[in-house]
N, C-alpha and C positions, 0 to 999 in steps of 0.2 A: 435296897438302896444302900444300906450299911455295907453290904457285901461289895457293891460296885465301888463305893467310896474307899473302902479298905483296900481293894485291888489297885485302884488308882494311886493311893498313897504308897502302897507297897512297890508299884512300878516306878514311881517317882523316886522313892528311896533307893531303888536299885540303879536307876538311870543317873541320878545326880552324882554319885561318886565316880561312875564310869565316865560321865561327861567331863568331870573335873580332871580326871587322869588323862583323857584324850586331849583336853585343852592344854594341860601342862606339857604333854609330850609334843604337841605342835609348837609350843613356844620355846622348846629346848633346841639350842643350836645342834647341828650335827657334830659328832665327835671330832671330825677332821677340822671343822671350822673353829671349834672351841680350842683345839690344839694350836691351830695357826694363830689365833688371837693371843694365846698365852705366850707364843714365841715372838710376837711383835714387840718392837721397842716402843717406849712411850711416844716417841715422835711419830712412828708409823701409825700408832693407834689414834693420835690426835689428827693426823692427816686423813685417816679413814673417817673419823667423826666429821671433819670439815667437809669432806667430799659428800658424805651422806646429807649434811645440812644443805649443801648447795643443790643436791638432787631434789630434796624435799621442796626447796624454794623455786625450782624451775616451773615455768608455766606448763600446763598439760600438753600444749602443742609441741613444745621442745622435747618433752619426755617421749611423746609419740614418735617424733623424728629420730630420737636416739634409739628407741626400740627398733625402728625400721632399719637403721644403720647396723645395729647389732645383729639383727636377723640376716641382713645381707652378708655381713662378715661371716656369720656362722655357716652360711650356705656356700661360701666360696670353697673351691677345691683346695686341698692342702698346698699344691704347687703355687697357686696364686697367692695364698696367704704367706708363703715363704718369701716370695718376691716382694710383697708389700712390707713384710717385717725387715727384710734386708734393706730396702730403700729407706724405711723409717730410721733404721740404725745409721745409715749413711747420713741422713738429715741431722740426726742428733749429734753426729761427730763433726759437723760443719761448725765453723766459728760463726758468731753472730753476724759478722760482715758478709760471710759467704751465704748465710741463710737469707740475708736481705737481698743480695744479688740474685739469688735463686728465685725469690719471690717476685722481684722485678722482671726477671726474664720470663717467668711463668705468666705474669700478668700481660707482658707484651705478646706472648704466644696466644693467650686467650683473646686478646684484642685483635689479632689478625683475622682477616676475612677467611671463611671456611675454604675457599679455593686456594688461597695462599698457603694455609696450613697443610692442605692435601698435597700441594706441589712440594712443599718442604719435606713432608713425610716420605714422598716417593723418592726424593733425592737422597734422603738419609738411608732409605732401604737399598738404593743402588750402591751407596757407599759400603753398606754392610755386606753386600754380595761380592764386592771386589776381593781379590786375593790379597794377602799381606804385601806382596811385591807391588801390586798396582796401587795399593794405599800408600805405600812408602814413596812411590814415584809422584803421586799426587801431592803428598806432603812436601816433598822437595820442590816441586813446581810452585807450590804456594809460598814456601819460604823464599824462593828466588824472587817471586813477585812482590813480597813484602819488602825486600831489600832494594827495590827499584826507587829511583828518585821520583819526586812528584811529577816532573816532566815526562819521565819514562812511563809512569803509571797512566798519565793522561793519553799518551800516544798508544799505549796498550789497550786502554778502554776504547779509544777511537777505532783501532783495528778490529776489536771485537764487535763494535757496532756495525762497521762496514761488512764484516762477515755475516752477521745476522741479517742485515738488509739484503745481501746477495742471496742468502738461503731463502728468504721470504719471496724474493722475485722469482727464484727457480720454482718454488712451490706453487706460485700463482700460475 
């Protein structure tokens, strides 16, 4: 019995310092992280602390959602990440008014029925496929139409309606 008790005490005596060393090693930040922390300005350190506090205060559902988003981001191909970063940089360079206009346009886009969005996507795709000369011609036509007087615009719209009706009759 004394022998077993002595062996157990001996093993605990060996295990306790090793466990303490392992625990300390796990709590130590990586050398790179420690170096980055030392190079941070006090404002950056404070911002990081605040972000950590906000993270700790998040409900578990939001933390889970953020983890999912991070995993989705991590699994994106590098080319898609580059496009997203580029678009985000563009967004950051916009003035607050432009950002608000963009938000409003995006919301209007999201509120469109799916059929209308699909139709517009197809039109944009057709525009992209045009040659630069064709796009220039379209731009010039558009500018000409913008310079029309209200009466001329009404007459133009009326002609377009008539043409559309004739096409529909031919198709029937």
